[in-house]
C-alpha positions in Angstrom: 124.7 106.0 136.1 124.4 106.4 139.8 121.6 108.2 141.2 120.0 108.9 138.0 116.3 109.8 138.4 113.3 109.5 135.4 112.9 113.4 134.2 109.9 114.2 132.8 110.3 117.2 131.8 108.5 118.7 129.0 112.1 120.4 127.8 114.9 120.7 128.4 114.1 117.2 128.8 116.2 114.0 129.2 119.1 112.9 127.4 119.4 108.6 126.7 122.1 107.2 128.9 123.8 105.7 125.4 124.4 109.5 124.3 125.1 110.8 127.6 127.8 108.1 128.3 129.5 109.2 124.6 129.0 113.1 125.7 131.0 111.9 129.0 134.1 109.9 127.2 134.6 112.4 125.0 134.2 115.9 126.9 137.7 116.5 127.6 139.7 115.0 124.2 137.5 114.5 121.5 138.5 111.5 119.5 142.3 112.5 120.4 142.0 116.1 119.8 142.9 117.4 122.9 140.3 119.5 123.4 136.3 119.6 124.5 134.2 120.2 121.7 132.8 123.2 123.5 136.4 124.8 122.7 137.2 124.1 119.2 137.1 126.6 116.6 134.1 126.3 114.2 136.5 126.2 111.2 138.4 124.1 112.9 138.5 120.6 110.4 137.7 118.3 113.8 134.2 120.3 114.2 133.5 120.8 110.3 133.5 117.1 110.3 131.0 117.2 113.6 128.9 119.9 111.4 128.7 118.3 108.0 128.4 114.5 109.6 125.1 116.0 111.5 123.2 117.3 108.8 124.1 114.5 106.7 122.9 111.9 109.6 119.7 113.9 110.0 119.2 113.9 106.1 119.4 110.1 106.7 117.5 109.2 108.8 114.5 111.0 108.2 114.9 110.9 104.6 114.9 114.2 103.9 114.5 115.1 99.7 117.4 116.7 98.0 115.4 119.0 97.1 115.4 120.5 100.8 118.2 122.4 102.8 118.8 121.7 106.5 119.5 125.3 108.1 120.9 125.1 111.8 119.3 128.8 113.3 119.7 130.9 116.4 116.8 131.7 118.6 115.0 128.4 119.2 111.8 127.9 117.8 110.9 131.1 119.6 113.0 133.0 116.5 111.4 130.7 114.1 107.8 132.7 115.0 109.7 135.9 113.5 112.0 134.8 110.8 109.1 132.7 108.8 106.9 135.8 108.3 110.2 137.8 107.7 111.3 135.6 105.1 108.0 133.9 103.5 105.4 136.3 103.9 106.6 138.9 100.3 103.4 141.0 101.4 101.1 138.1 101.8 98.4 137.1 104.2 99.8 134.1 106.3 97.3 131.2 107.8 98.2 130.1 111.1 95.7 127.1 113.2 95.9 127.8 116.5 95.8 124.2 118.8 97.8 125.9 121.7 100.4 128.5 123.5 103.0 128.0 121.2 101.1 128.3 117.6 99.3 131.2 119.5 102.6 132.7 120.3 103.6 132.0 116.6 100.4 134.2 115.2 101.0 136.9 117.7 104.5 137.2 116.1 103.8 136.7 112.9 101.3 139.7 113.3 103.9 142.0 114.1 105.4 141.7 110.0 102.0 140.5 108.0 98.5 140.5 107.8 97.3 136.9 110.0 94.7 134.8 109.0 93.4 132.2 112.0 92.0 129.5 110.6 91.3 127.8 114.0 91.3 128.5 117.2 90.8 126.1 120.1 90.5 128.4 122.7 86.7 127.6 122.9 87.7 124.0 123.8 90.5 124.8 125.9 92.9 123.4 123.2 92.0 119.7 123.9 91.1 119.0 120.4 93.2 119.1 117.2 90.6 120.0 114.6 89.4 118.0 111.5 90.1 119.4 108.3 86.1 120.5 107.8 87.2 123.0 110.6 89.3 124.7 108.9 88.4 127.9 107.7 91.7 129.2 105.0 92.6 132.4 103.7 92.1 132.4 99.1 95.5 133.0 98.8 97.9 132.8 102.0 101.7 132.8 101.5 102.2 130.1 104.1 99.9 127.6 106.3 101.3 127.3 109.9 100.8 124.8 112.5 102.2 123.4 116.1 102.7 119.3 115.6 102.6 118.9 119.0 101.3 120.9 121.8 103.5 120.1 125.2 101.4 122.3 127.6 97.8 120.7 126.3 98.7 117.1 125.6 97.8 117.2 121.8 99.2 116.4 118.7 98.1 116.1 114.8 97.9 112.6 113.5 96.8 113.6 110.5 97.6 117.0 108.9 95.7 119.1 106.4 95.7 118.3 102.5 93.5 120.5 100.9 95.9 123.4 101.0 96.8 125.7 97.9 100.0 127.2 99.9 102.8 125.3 101.3 102.2 123.8 105.0 104.7 124.8 107.9 105.1 122.7 110.8 106.3 123.5 114.2 107.9 120.0 115.1 109.9 120.9 118.5 108.0 118.4 120.7 108.0 115.4 118.8 110.5 115.3 115.9 112.4 112.5 115.1 109.7 110.2 117.2 108.0 109.0 114.1 108.7 109.0 110.2 107.6 112.0 108.8 107.0 112.7 104.9 109.0 115.8 105.0 107.7 116.8 101.3 104.5 117.0 102.8 106.0 120.3 104.1 107.1 123.5 102.6 109.0 124.4 106.3 109.9 122.0 109.7 111.2 123.6 112.2 111.9 122.3 115.9 114.0 123.8 119.0 116.6 120.9 119.9 115.7 120.6 123.7 113.5 118.2 123.5 113.9 115.3 121.2 117.0 116.6 119.2 119.3 117.1 122.2 120.1 120.2 124.5 118.9 123.6 123.8 120.8 126.2 122.2 119.7 126.3 118.4 116.6 125.3 116.2 116.8 123.3 113.0 115.0 124.2 110.0 114.2 121.7 106.9 113.1 124.1 103.8 112.2 123.1 100.4 115.0 125.0 98.1 112.6 126.9 96.1 111.4 128.6 99.3 114.6 130.2 100.0 115.0 133.4 97.7 116.5 137.0 98.1 113.3 138.9 99.9 113.0 142.7 99.7 112.2 143.4 103.3 114.7 144.5 105.8 115.5 141.4 107.6 118.2 140.7 110.4 120.7 139.1 108.9 121.0 136.4 112.1 117.4 135.5 110.6 118.0 135.4 107.1 117.4 132.2 105.3 119.1 132.9 102.2 122.0 134.2 104.1 122.2 131.7 106.6 122.0 129.3 103.2 125.3 130.6 101.5 127.0 130.8 104.5 126.0 127.3 105.4 124.6 128.3 108.9 127.7 129.7 109.6 126.7 133.1 109.3 128.2 133.6 112.8 129.9 131.1 115.3 127.1 128.4 115.2 125.6 126.6 118.5 128.5 124.3 118.4 128.3 121.9 121.2 124.0 121.4 120.9 124.6 120.8 116.8 127.1 118.0 118.6 124.9 116.6 120.9 122.5 116.3 117.5 125.0 114.2 116.2 125.2 111.9 118.8 121.1 111.7 119.0 121.1 110.9 115.8 123.6 107.7 115.9 121.5 106.7 119.3 118.7 106.4 117.2 120.2 104.9 114.0 121.7 102.3 116.3 118.2 101.6 117.4 116.5 101.2 114.5 115.7 104.3 113.3 112.6 106.3 113.2 110.1 103.1 112.6 111.3 101.7 115.9 111.5 104.7 118.2 108.0 105.0 117.1 106.9 101.9 117.8 108.2 102.4 121.6 106.6 105.4 121.8 103.7 103.9 121.0 103.9 101.3 123.9 104.9 103.5 126.3 102.1 106.3 125.6 99.6 103.7 125.4 100.5 101.8 128.8 100.1 105.1 130.2 96.9 106.4 128.9 95.0 102.8 129.2 95.8 103.1 133.1 94.2 106.9 132.6 91.7 105.6 131.5 90.4 102.8 133.4 91.3 105.1 136.5 88.6 106.5 138.8 91.0 108.5 140.5 92.9 110.2 137.7 91.3 112.1 134.9 92.8 112.7 131.1 93.0 116.4 129.8 93.2 116.0 126.1 90.1 113.8 123.9 90.9 111.0 123.0 91.8 111.2 119.6 93.7 114.2 119.5 96.3 112.4 122.4 99.9 113.2 122.1 102.6 110.3 122.4 104.8 113.0 124.1 103.3 114.7 126.6 100.3 113.3 128.6 98.5 115.6 130.5 96.1 114.5 133.5 95.0 115.6 136.7 93.7 113.8 140.0 90.0 113.5 140.7 90.7 116.0 143.1 92.9 118.7 142.0 93.6 119.4 145.5 95.9 116.2 145.6 97.5 117.5 142.0 100.8 119.1 145.0 101.1 116.0 146.8 101.3 114.0 143.8 104.5 115.9 142.1 106.1 116.3 145.2 105.6 112.5 146.7 106.6 111.4 142.8 109.8 113.7 143.4 110.8 111.9 146.3 110.1 108.8 144.5 113.1 109.4 141.7 110.2 111.2 139.3 110.6 114.4 138.4 109.3 117.6 136.9 105.6 115.9 136.4 104.0 119.2 137.6 101.6 120.6 134.8 102.0 124.1 132.9 101.2 127.2 134.6 98.8 127.9 132.2 96.7 124.5 132.7 97.8 122.9 135.9 97.3 119.2 136.7 99.8 117.3 135.7 102.0 116.5 132.8 104.1 113.3 132.0 106.7 113.9 128.8 107.7 111.0 127.6 110.2 111.9 124.7 112.3 109.3 122.8 115.0 109.2 125.9 112.5 108.5 128.3 112.9 104.7 128.6 109.7 102.2 129.2 110.7 101.3 132.6 110.7 105.2 133.6 107.0 105.3 132.6 106.1 101.7 134.3 107.7 103.4 137.3 105.7 105.9 137.0 102.6 103.6 136.8 103.6 101.8 140.0 103.7 105.0 142.0 100.6 106.1 140.6 98.5 103.2 141.8 100.3 103.5 145.1 99.1 107.0 145.1 95.7 106.4 144.2 95.1 103.6 146.8 96.4 106.0 149.5 94.3 109.2 148.7 91.2 107.4 147.7 88.0 108.9 148.9 
C-alpha cells in the first residue's frame, strides 16, 4: 500500500496490511450482497453469519472453554469499569490491584457502586513495577479481584497472574489480548476494548464464566446487564456491527499466521530486539523495571529529556508516527502490537541509532 507509515500509537493502533486489504476489497460489496457491512441490518442473514463466525472464531483462537460466554459490549473497556461491579459485586467488597492509570480508573469507577479494597497500589514506585504475590494484600472475602494485564502508559505487563485467590480473577486485557496464549479458565472474566490488538474502536469483548452471569437485585442499565446481553445474544440493541466484522478479519489473519503461539513468538522477538538496544544504550533510558516490561508498549526517554520532542518530530518525518509518551509520563513510547511488523521495529532502531549519534553530547 502506498504512503503507509509505521504507526506506533497506543490505540487506536495499526491494522495489518493483510486485514486492510480484505476490508478494502469487501468495503463496497460484501461477498456479493451488493452493500457494505456498514450498511447491513444486524438482523440480516449475511450479518448474523458474520456475527456468529466472529464469536466462534474467537473461541477457537483463544481456546475458550465451553463454560464461558463471549459477549460484545458497548462502551469499550471504560464501560466495563462500571458494568463489572454492577453485575458482579452483589453487595460484597471488591479487590483492585492498581498498577497504572487504567486500573486506577477502574477502581475509582467501582467505588461509585461498591466497597473497594486496594490490594496494591504502585504509585510510590511510579508504576514501574508489577507486584509479586507476597506484595498483595487481599481482603477476606471479596466478590472478585481485578487487575489490568498490561499497562499502556507505563509499559508494564503481568507475566504471571496471582494464584492464591479466594475469588474470581478479572483482567482488563485491552492492550495485550490475542498477543499470546492465555489460560482462560484461570479467570472469571477477561475483557478488552477492541482498538489495539482486536481491530478498531467501538466495543468491548467480555469472556465470562457462565456461573457468574446471574440476575441481580441492583438496578443496572439494561445495556450493561450481562444477563440481558446473554439472553439477547449481545443484541439487546444494535451492536457495533462493523468493528465486530473487523475483529473477524483479525481472527482470520492470526489463524493464517499460525495462531497465538506464533504471534507470541513474533511479539517476543520484536520486543527483545528493542529492549536489548535500550539496555545497551547510554543515550536512551527504559522506563519500566526489567522484570515488569511490556511486550506491547515500550516506554523510554532520551538521556536528555529536552530531546524527546525533537525525537518525536524527526521520527514522524521519517515515517515513524505517534512515538510521544503519554501526558502522565512524558518521554517516548513505542506500541508494538500484533500488527506492527518486525520491519517497523527495525526501522525504528535505525532511526534511534542515527538520532543518538547526531545528538550525543
